N, C-alpha and C positions, 0 to 999 in steps of 0.2 A: 453203274453198280460195280464195286470193286471185286476183283477175283480173290481167291484164297491165296494167302501167303504160303510159301514153301513149308510143307509140314515138318514138324519136329518130332522125330521118334524119341521114345523115352530113354532108350539105352543106345549109347554110341561109345566106341572106344576112344575116339579123339574128341578133345574138348577145345572149342574155339571161343575167343572173346572178341566182340566188336566194341570199339570205342568211338563215340561221337565227340569230336573235339571242338571246344570254343575257347575264348580267351580266359574265362573264369572257371569253367567246369569241364569235367570229363564224365560223360554218361557211358556206363559199361553194361554190357549184357553178355552172359556166359551161356553158351549152348553146348550140350543139351541139359545142363544143370537147371536152366530156367531162372537163373539168379541175375537180377539187375540192381545196380547201385550207382551212386554219383559221388565223385570225389572232387576236391578243388584242384585246379591246374596249377599247383605249386609244389614245393618240396614236401610239405606235410602230406598232401593228397597223394603224391606219387609214391611215398613210402607205404601208405595204406594200400594203394593199388597193387604194388608189387607183392605185398604179403598175401592179399586176397587171391591173386592170380597164381602165385606159386603154390598155395595151399590146395588149389583146385586142379593142379597139374595141367595147365593150359598148354595145348600144343602150338597154337598160333594166335597172335593178336593182330587184328585187322583194324586199321584206322585210315581216314582220308587225309590226303595232303592238304594242309590249310595254311599255306605260306610259312609262317613261323610258329604258330601256336601248337603244332603237334611235335615240334622238334625236341623239347625237353622230355616229353613222355616217351618218345621213340628212343632217345639216347638212354634214358634211365632204365627202361625195360630191356633194351638190348644188352646193356652192361650187367643186368641181373641174370642174363642167360636165357631170356625169353625170345622166341622167334617172332619178329615183328614184320608185318607186311604193310606198306603204305601204298594205298591205291588211289587212282584218279577219281576225283569226286563225280565226274560225269559218268564214269563206268559204274560206280556204285549206285547212282540214281537210275541208270538204265536197268540195272539188275533189279532194283526195287520195283520198277514199273513192269518188268517182265514177270515178276512174281505177283502182279496184280495189286501192289500196294501203292495207292495214290496219295494217301495222307503222309505228311512229313512232320515229325517231331523228333526231338533229340533221342527219346527212348526208342521210338520206332527205328530211327536211323542206326542206332547201336545194335539193335536186334537184327536188322537186315544185313549189317556188316558181318555179324557172326555167321549168319546163314550163307553169306557170300563166301566166307572162308570154307564152309563145309562143301559148297558146290564147286568152287574153283581152286581151292587150296593154293592161294597165291604164293609166289616165292618171297623169300625174306628180302627186306630192304635195309641194308646196313646204313646207319647214320653217317652223314658226312663228317669229316674231321673238322675241328674247330677252325683250322686255317682256311678250309674251303668255305665254311659258313661265313667267316669274316669277308672273304673274297666275294662271295655271292651278295652280301649286303652292299659292298662297295660298288660292284658292277651294277647292281640294281639302282643304287643312288646316282651313279653316273648316267645311266640310261634315262632316268627320270629328269635329271638336270639338262641333258641334251634335248629331250623333248620340250622342256620348258623354254629353252633357248630358241628353238625353232619357232615355237608359238609366239614368243616376244618379237622375233624378227618379222614374222608375218604381220603382226599387229602394227609394228613400226611402219611398215610399208603403206598402211592404210590411213595413218594419222597425218594431219596437216598442222595441228596445233603445236607451236614451238614448245610450249610448256610440257605437253604430253610426250613429245619426242625426246625432250631432255630427260624426263623421268624414266622413260623406257631405256634410253641409252645408259643411264646410271645403273638400272637394274641389270641390263645386259653385261655391263662391265663387271659388276659384282658376281654375276652368275658365271661368267667366263673364268674369273679367279677361283671360284668354287670348283669348277670342273677341273682346272689345272691341279688343284690340291688333291682332288679325288684321284686323278690319274697318277699322281706321284705316290699316293698311298697304295694304290693298286700295284704299282711297280714294286714298291717296298715289300708288300705281302708276298708277291710272287718270288722275288729274289731271296726272301728269308726261308723259303721252303725248297730244298734241293729237287724234289720230284716235280713241283710246279715249275721251277726255273728251267729244268731240262725240257719239259713239255712245251713251255713257252718258246724256248729257242727253236724247237722243231717246227712249231706252228708258224713262227715269224720267218722261217726260211722259205715258206711258200709264197711266191709272188702273188700279190692280191690280198693276202691276209695281213692286216695291220695290227697295231697294239690293241685297239678296242675289240676287234673281232677275236683275236687270240685270247684275251682275257675273258670274253663272253663264252667262248668254247670251253675254257678251263672251268669256269664257274657253272655253266649250264648244261654241259654234256660230260658228266663225271665218268660215264661208262666208256669213254674213248679208250681204245686199246684192248677192249674185251669184246668188241662187236664185230660182226661180219658186215659186208657192204650193205646188204638189204636192211639189217637192223639199224645201222647208222642213218640210212635214208628215212626209215620209218619213224625213228625217234625225233627227227627234226621236221617231220611232216613234208618230206620232199620225195616220197616214193609214190608213183602213180598208182591210184587205187582203181580196181576194176568196177564197172557199173553195168554188168550184163544180166539179162533176164530172158530166158527162153531163146528165141531167135534173135532178139535185140542185142546188139553189141554196142554198149554205151561208150562215150568218150572218157578216157582215163583222166583223172584229175588228182591233184595232191589234196590231202585232208589231214587235219589234226596236227599233232606234233608240238614241239616247244617253240612258241612264237618268238620269244626273245632271241633264241639262237638263230632261228630262221631269218629274222630281221637283220641280224648282224651279217649273216651269210649273203643276204641280198646286196648289201653295200660292197662286200668283198668280191662278189661275182661281177659287179659292174667294173671294178678295177682289174680283176683277173682276165676278163674278156678282152682287155686291151694289152695288158702288160705281162701276162703269163703266156709265154709263147705256145706251150702245149695246149692250154685251154683256149687261147685265141684261135688256134687252128681248128680245135673241136667246135667252137661256136660258129666259125666261118663255114664249116662243113654243114652244120645244121641249117644255117641261113640259106646256103646255096641249095639245100634240099627243099626249101620252101616252108620251113618251120616258122611260126609266128615268133616275134621278138620275145614275148613273155615266156614261151615254152623254151626258147633257147637259154634265157637267163636262168630259169628253174633247173635246166639240165646242167648248167655250169655250177650252180649252187650245190646240186647233188654230187657232182664230181669233186667239188672242193671238200665237202664233209667226208666223203668216202676216202679221198686222198689223205686228209688230216688223220682220220682214224687208222689208216694203214701205216702211216709214218710213225704214229705213236706206238702202234703194235710192234713195229720193227725197230723202234728206238733209233731212228736215223733221220737226218735232215733231208729236205727235198733236193732233187737233182733233176735237170731236164731230161726228157726222153731223147735218147740218141737218134739222130736222123737216119 
């Protein structure tokens, strides 16, 4: 049996709008007005949406992050002067379940997002610049192409047929050319933007961080330079999370965070553990203390992202710690 959803008082000073986003539609619910409607997820629908929300004096609009389908609505509403908060879909689903709402439809999701705004009052999420959006697309495409290349190489190792091996080699050659072109375009996009170019130079100054990791950090961790060390670790899923209950003290483990950024930091940490003198000493000290190899690597990853964030904040390149 489902529990009751968070109650809706008839009168509230603040008005919140929840928007459930899909490719073709935007389902909207306005609380406490109790008004729900649907618009198309295109220019015409967004113009109607802005008129409706502005006429209702909406304080905050809450929508889920949906890869690319929410971006146009987020940007349009932000430019119209509306406060827009983009929330993690998992967080929104957990909120709905905490309210006792097990059913899931577009209209229900829009209503729960509005109620989530009332309960949590999430902070505004400013849309990324067009340069960042293009960079994110290119970095994502390169990551997908690299994963495909790895899969083809693994398949190639299992085939004995000369025909299949020749076919896979042709595909690998074409894919490698595609990756080279993507990397060149990523470099061009970064060089064309002075802020991105400066940040890229700072990141590349850190031994262990290469072009792919630097580009991934620029595209996937836009908050760099505005975070403290703990926030940087939490956003990338590299902060140990407590698992204690009563007298039981559980083992700390990392959880959540941005997987793409964390994957890039994993490869960077492998290199930094060898070639970054400061981090190599740090890793050696942990190993000598009996820490497992995986914990050592995660600790180096955490050091890397904290260091990168600090350097961006201070607008300076890396320099080794004086002996």
